[in-house]
C-alpha positions as CSV (number, residue, x, y, z in Angstrom):
1,M,86.6,112.9,-12.5
2,A,86.4,112.3,-16.3
3,L,89.0,110.6,-18.4
4,V,91.0,113.5,-19.8
5,K,94.5,113.0,-21.4
6,G,97.2,114.9,-19.4
7,K,94.9,115.5,-16.4
8,V,97.1,113.3,-14.1
9,E,100.3,114.9,-15.2
10,D,98.9,118.4,-14.6
11,G,97.4,117.7,-11.2
12,H,100.0,115.3,-9.7
13,R,101.4,116.7,-6.4
14,D,104.7,115.0,-5.8
15,L,106.0,114.9,-2.2
16,R,109.5,115.0,-3.5
17,A,108.9,118.4,-5.0
18,I,106.7,119.8,-2.2
19,Y,109.3,118.8,0.4
20,A,112.5,119.0,-1.7
21,G,115.5,118.8,0.6
22,D,113.3,117.7,3.6
23,E,114.2,114.0,3.9
24,L,112.4,113.6,7.3
25,T,109.1,114.8,6.1
26,Q,109.4,112.7,2.9
27,D,110.2,109.7,5.0
28,N,107.3,110.2,7.3
29,L,104.8,110.6,4.5
30,L,106.1,107.5,2.7
31,Q,105.8,105.5,5.8
32,F,102.7,106.8,7.5
33,Q,100.5,108.3,4.8
34,F,98.1,106.0,2.9
35,P,95.9,106.5,-0.1
36,A,92.1,105.8,-0.1
37,A,91.1,102.5,-1.7
38,Y,90.8,102.3,-5.5
39,N,87.3,102.8,-6.8
40,F,86.8,102.9,-10.6
41,K,83.3,104.4,-10.0
42,D,85.1,107.7,-9.1
43,V,86.3,108.1,-12.7
44,V,83.7,109.0,-15.3
45,G,84.2,107.4,-18.7
46,I,86.0,104.2,-17.8
47,P,84.8,101.7,-20.4
48,E,82.7,98.9,-19.0
49,E,85.3,96.2,-19.9
50,D,87.9,98.2,-17.8
51,Q,85.7,98.5,-14.7
52,A,87.5,96.2,-12.3
53,H,88.5,96.6,-8.6
54,S,92.0,95.8,-7.5
55,R,93.0,95.4,-3.9
56,G,96.3,94.3,-5.3
57,L,97.0,97.8,-6.7
58,D,96.2,99.4,-3.3
59,V,98.6,97.1,-1.5
60,L,101.3,97.6,-4.1
61,V,101.2,101.4,-3.7
62,I,101.7,101.0,0.0
63,L,104.5,98.6,-0.5
64,I,106.4,100.7,-3.0
65,R,106.3,103.7,-0.6
66,R,107.5,101.6,2.3
67,I,110.4,100.2,0.3
68,V,111.4,103.6,-1.2
69,R,111.3,105.0,2.4
70,Q,113.9,102.5,3.4
71,L,116.4,103.1,0.6
72,P,118.8,106.0,0.2
73,L,117.5,109.2,-1.3
74,A,119.1,108.4,-4.7
75,Y,116.4,105.9,-5.2
76,R,113.7,108.6,-5.3
77,D,115.7,111.3,-7.1
78,M,113.3,113.2,-9.5
79,E,116.1,114.5,-11.5
80,D,117.7,111.1,-12.2
81,E,117.1,110.3,-15.9
82,T,116.8,106.5,-15.2
83,I,114.2,107.0,-12.5
84,R,112.3,109.5,-14.7
85,R,112.3,107.0,-17.6
86,Q,111.1,104.2,-15.3
87,E,108.3,106.3,-13.8
88,K,107.2,107.3,-17.3
89,T,107.1,103.6,-18.4
90,N,105.4,102.5,-15.1
91,P,103.1,105.4,-13.9
92,L,102.5,103.5,-10.7
93,L,106.0,104.4,-9.5
94,R,105.3,108.1,-9.9
95,L,101.8,107.8,-8.3
96,A,103.4,106.2,-5.3
97,M,105.4,109.4,-4.8
98,A,102.2,111.5,-4.5
99,D,101.3,113.6,-1.5
100,F,97.9,112.1,-1.0
101,S,96.7,114.9,1.3
102,S,97.3,117.7,-1.3
103,T,96.4,115.8,-4.5
104,D,92.7,115.7,-5.6
105,P,91.4,112.2,-4.5
106,Q,89.6,111.8,-7.8
107,L,92.8,112.5,-9.6
108,V,94.5,109.8,-7.6
109,Q,91.7,107.4,-8.7
110,L,92.3,108.4,-12.3
111,A,96.0,107.9,-11.9
112,R,95.4,104.4,-10.6
113,F,93.3,103.5,-13.6
114,E,96.0,104.8,-15.9
115,A,98.6,102.9,-13.9
116,L,96.7,99.6,-14.3
117,K,96.4,100.2,-18.0
118,A,100.2,100.3,-18.2
119,F,100.3,96.8,-16.9
120,Y,97.9,95.2,-19.5
121,E,96.6,95.7,-23.0
122,G,93.0,94.9,-23.5
123,P,90.0,94.9,-21.0
124,L,91.0,95.0,-17.4
125,R,88.1,92.8,-16.4
126,E,89.8,89.9,-18.1
127,K,93.1,90.4,-16.4
128,D,94.6,89.2,-13.1
129,L,94.8,92.4,-10.9
130,S,95.9,90.6,-7.8
131,F,98.9,91.7,-5.9
132,A,100.9,88.6,-6.8
133,A,100.3,89.2,-10.5
134,L,101.1,92.9,-10.4
135,V,104.1,92.9,-8.0
136,E,106.1,90.4,-10.2
137,H,104.7,91.6,-13.5
138,Q,107.4,92.2,-16.1
139,L,106.6,95.9,-15.9
140,M,107.6,96.0,-12.2
141,R,110.6,93.8,-12.8
142,K,112.0,96.0,-15.6
143,T,111.3,99.4,-13.9
144,F,111.6,98.7,-10.2
145,W,113.0,95.3,-9.1
146,Q,116.1,95.6,-11.3
147,R,117.3,98.7,-9.5
148,P,120.7,97.8,-8.0
149,G,119.7,98.0,-4.3
150,L,117.0,95.4,-4.9
151,L,119.2,92.7,-6.6
152,L,120.2,89.8,-4.5
153,L,123.2,88.8,-6.6
154,K,126.0,90.7,-8.4
155,Q,125.9,90.4,-12.2
156,E,129.6,89.6,-12.3
157,V,130.5,85.9,-11.7
158,L,133.6,83.7,-11.9
159,V,133.4,80.6,-14.0
160,R,135.8,77.6,-14.3
161,E,135.3,75.5,-17.4
162,K,137.6,72.6,-18.3
163,G,140.0,73.8,-15.6
164,V,140.2,77.4,-16.9
165,W,139.0,80.3,-14.8
166,K,137.3,83.3,-16.5
167,K,135.0,86.1,-15.7
168,G,131.3,85.8,-16.6
169,S,128.1,87.8,-16.4
170,L,124.6,86.8,-15.4
171,D,121.6,88.0,-17.3
172,I,120.0,91.0,-15.4
173,Q,116.5,89.6,-15.8
174,D,117.6,86.2,-14.5
175,I,119.0,88.0,-11.4
176,V,115.7,89.9,-10.9
177,E,113.8,86.7,-11.1
178,N,116.2,84.8,-8.8
179,S,116.2,87.7,-6.3
180,L,112.7,86.5,-5.3
181,V,113.4,83.7,-2.8
182,D,110.9,80.9,-2.3
183,F,110.6,79.7,1.3
184,T,108.5,77.1,3.1
185,T,110.3,75.8,6.1
186,G,113.7,75.8,7.8
187,N,115.9,78.8,8.6
188,L,115.0,81.7,6.2
189,G,118.4,83.4,6.7
190,E,120.2,80.2,5.6
191,V,117.9,79.7,2.6
192,I,118.9,83.1,1.4
193,S,122.6,82.7,2.2
194,N,122.7,79.5,0.1
195,R,122.2,81.7,-3.0
196,F,125.8,82.9,-2.7
197,G,129.0,80.9,-2.9
198,T,130.6,78.2,-5.1
199,F,128.5,75.9,-7.2
200,G,129.8,72.9,-9.1
201,D,128.5,70.2,-11.5
202,A,129.4,66.6,-12.3
203,D,131.9,67.8,-15.0
204,D,133.9,69.7,-12.4
205,N,132.7,73.1,-13.8
206,V,132.4,75.8,-11.2
207,L,130.3,78.9,-10.9
208,V,131.0,81.5,-8.1
209,K,128.1,83.8,-7.2
210,Q,128.6,86.8,-4.9
211,C,126.1,88.8,-2.9
212,G,124.8,92.0,-4.5
213,F,124.4,93.7,-1.1
214,P,120.7,94.4,-1.5
215,G,118.9,97.0,0.7
216,I,115.7,95.0,0.3
217,I,115.1,91.2,0.1
218,R,111.8,89.8,-1.2
219,I,110.4,86.4,-0.2
220,R,107.5,84.3,-1.4
221,Y,106.5,82.3,1.8
222,N,104.3,79.3,1.3
223,V,103.3,78.2,4.8
224,N,103.9,74.6,5.8
225,A,100.9,73.6,7.9
226,S,103.0,71.3,10.0
227,D,105.7,73.9,10.7
228,P,104.2,77.4,10.3
229,K,106.8,80.2,10.8
230,R,105.3,83.0,12.8
231,Y,106.1,86.7,13.4
232,Q,108.6,86.0,16.1
233,D,110.4,83.5,13.8
234,L,110.5,85.9,10.8
235,R,110.7,89.4,12.2
236,K,114.5,89.4,12.1
237,I,116.9,87.2,10.1
238,K,120.7,86.9,9.6
239,V,122.0,86.5,6.1
240,D,125.6,85.5,5.3
241,M,126.3,88.0,2.5
242,R,129.5,86.3,1.2
243,R,131.8,88.4,-1.0
244,P,135.3,88.3,-2.4
245,E,138.2,89.2,-0.1
246,K,141.9,89.0,-0.2
247,K,143.2,86.2,2.0
248,A,146.4,86.2,4.1
249,S,148.0,84.1,1.4
250,G,147.5,86.9,-1.1
251,M,144.9,84.9,-3.0
252,W,141.4,86.0,-3.5
253,G,138.4,84.1,-2.3
254,L,134.9,84.4,-0.8
255,T,134.5,85.4,2.9
256,E,134.5,82.4,5.2
257,P,131.1,81.0,6.2
258,S,129.3,83.3,8.8
259,A,132.0,86.0,8.5
260,A,129.6,88.4,6.7
261,L,126.4,87.9,8.7
262,T,124.0,90.8,8.1
263,T,120.8,91.5,9.9
264,F,117.6,92.1,7.9
265,R,114.3,93.1,9.5
266,L,110.8,92.5,8.3
267,I,109.2,95.8,7.0
268,A,106.2,94.5,5.1
269,E,104.1,91.3,4.8
270,V,101.4,90.8,2.2
271,R,98.8,88.1,2.6
272,L,97.9,86.9,-0.9
273,S,94.4,86.8,-2.2
274,S,95.0,83.8,-4.4
275,Y,94.3,81.6,-1.5
276,R,91.8,83.2,0.8
277,G,90.0,86.5,0.9
278,H,91.6,89.7,-0.5
279,D,95.2,90.9,-0.7
280,S,96.1,92.7,2.5
281,I,99.3,94.3,3.9
282,R,100.9,94.9,7.3
283,T,104.0,97.2,7.5
284,Y,106.7,97.7,10.2
285,T,109.2,100.4,11.0
286,A,112.9,99.7,10.4
287,E,113.1,98.9,14.1
288,G,110.3,96.3,13.8
289,Q,107.4,98.1,15.3
290,V,104.0,97.6,13.5
291,I,102.7,100.6,11.7
292,P,99.0,101.2,12.3
293,I,97.0,101.5,9.0
294,P,93.7,103.3,9.1
295,S,90.7,101.0,9.8
296,S,88.8,102.6,6.9
297,L,91.1,100.9,4.4
298,P,90.0,97.4,3.5
299,N,93.5,96.3,2.4
300,T,95.1,95.5,5.8
301,H,95.0,92.5,8.1
302,R,95.4,94.1,11.6
303,R,94.5,91.1,13.8
304,T,95.4,88.0,11.7
305,P,98.7,86.5,12.8
306,L,101.5,85.9,10.3
307,G,101.4,82.3,9.3
308,D,97.6,81.8,9.7
309,D,97.1,81.8,5.9
310,D,98.6,79.9,3.1
311,C,100.9,82.2,1.2
312,Y,102.6,85.6,1.8
313,M,105.1,87.9,0.3
314,L,107.6,89.2,2.8
315,Y,109.9,92.2,2.4
316,Y,113.1,92.7,4.5
317,A,115.4,95.7,4.9
318,Q,118.9,95.8,6.3
319,G,118.7,96.8,10.0
320,V,120.6,96.9,13.3
321,D,121.5,93.7,15.1
322,D,119.7,94.1,18.4
323,I,117.2,96.5,19.9
324,P,116.5,96.5,23.7
325,G,112.9,95.2,24.3
326,E,112.3,94.0,20.7
327,D,111.2,90.6,21.9
328,M,108.1,92.4,23.3
329,Y,107.1,93.9,19.9
330,S,103.7,92.8,18.7
331,E,102.6,92.3,15.1
332,T,99.1,93.8,15.9
333,P,98.7,97.5,16.4
334,S,96.8,98.7,19.5
335,N,93.2,99.9,19.1
336,F,94.3,103.4,20.1
337,S,97.0,103.6,17.4
338,T,94.7,102.4,14.7
339,L,92.0,104.9,15.8
340,K,94.6,107.7,15.7
341,A,95.8,106.6,12.2
342,S,92.2,106.6,11.0
343,I,91.5,110.1,12.3
344,L,94.6,111.5,10.7
345,H,93.9,109.7,7.4
346,D,90.3,110.9,7.3
347,A,91.3,114.5,8.1
348,A,94.0,114.5,5.4
349,H,91.6,113.3,2.7
350,A,88.8,115.7,3.9
351,N,91.2,118.7,3.5
352,F,93.1,117.8,0.4
353,G,94.9,120.7,-1.2
354,E,96.5,121.7,2.1
355,P,100.0,120.4,2.9
356,P,100.1,118.1,6.0
357,H,101.6,120.7,8.3
358,Q,98.7,123.0,7.7
359,Q,96.2,120.2,8.3
360,A,97.9,119.4,11.6
361,S,97.7,123.1,12.6
362,K,94.0,123.1,11.8
363,H,93.5,119.9,13.8
364,E,95.2,121.4,16.8
365,A,93.2,124.6,16.6
366,N,89.9,122.6,16.6
367,R,90.8,120.3,19.6
């Protein structure tokens, strides 16, 4: 497909429009439908200096879809002016809402190129197109990570200076930056919980930070070779989401330690390319079961255990406390489930232009 201005806008098939009012189908597509890998060679006319592959972009599209699937419908509302403005500024967010089975695959490739150009000015060959660079780029922070359900802290704080209490406000971009939690060893839930509470200095000044009740928590996990945390250590965590409450005395204060414990479950892990190999992703359902990604996609690590490499990005969503049999869950999908995912993926991309339910009917008829 050639570079033509407005081509992506005209040909974009948005799953939110196709399945308006059908939350279940939208959720299934966001969670189980995957785009083909980015290949700039599929777009005619890309300047030589912009001809660069990006596994990081492929992984980021999958991650955005997985996160949006987990959040309330308001976070994907096509009519919301703020979301429309964010998607215009960052075309990748709109691309992530495409129905990949009914959108021309070459148009999807063109949309990816245009999405990359929104991140950087100048030749793409000279830019860092890794997942780590893209996911925490200022464009993502300003258009995606600053959405309320993704902020770890509330903007409002209490401050005591020279013995006088007053209300204060944290800078929104500082909150976005500090909502990314660095973790190496210890108890991840406790590391996150330590972001909330009362903090003092040597001059007896006090700052009270309260939890922002995020739907998603993001972690940068640098593996400690002497104490590597594995899937079973990290698949479920408890976070003490301390918040103001009125005490029996009538005074206000933060909830007591451990009184607001909330369960978060791992929904995505990204193995970063900056250390070894290529960016790759593995995703999980809200209940913690691994989601099979088609074997034809090069951006997934199906067999490599979590903790075997040096650095990861982990993404958690609020979940239920306990699920019977969850201790038996595996981080690696079965060969059968991967094969099934691959067959469905290949069929969808071979029959683009048809909605998924029509493709499924055709598949059943040919069995």
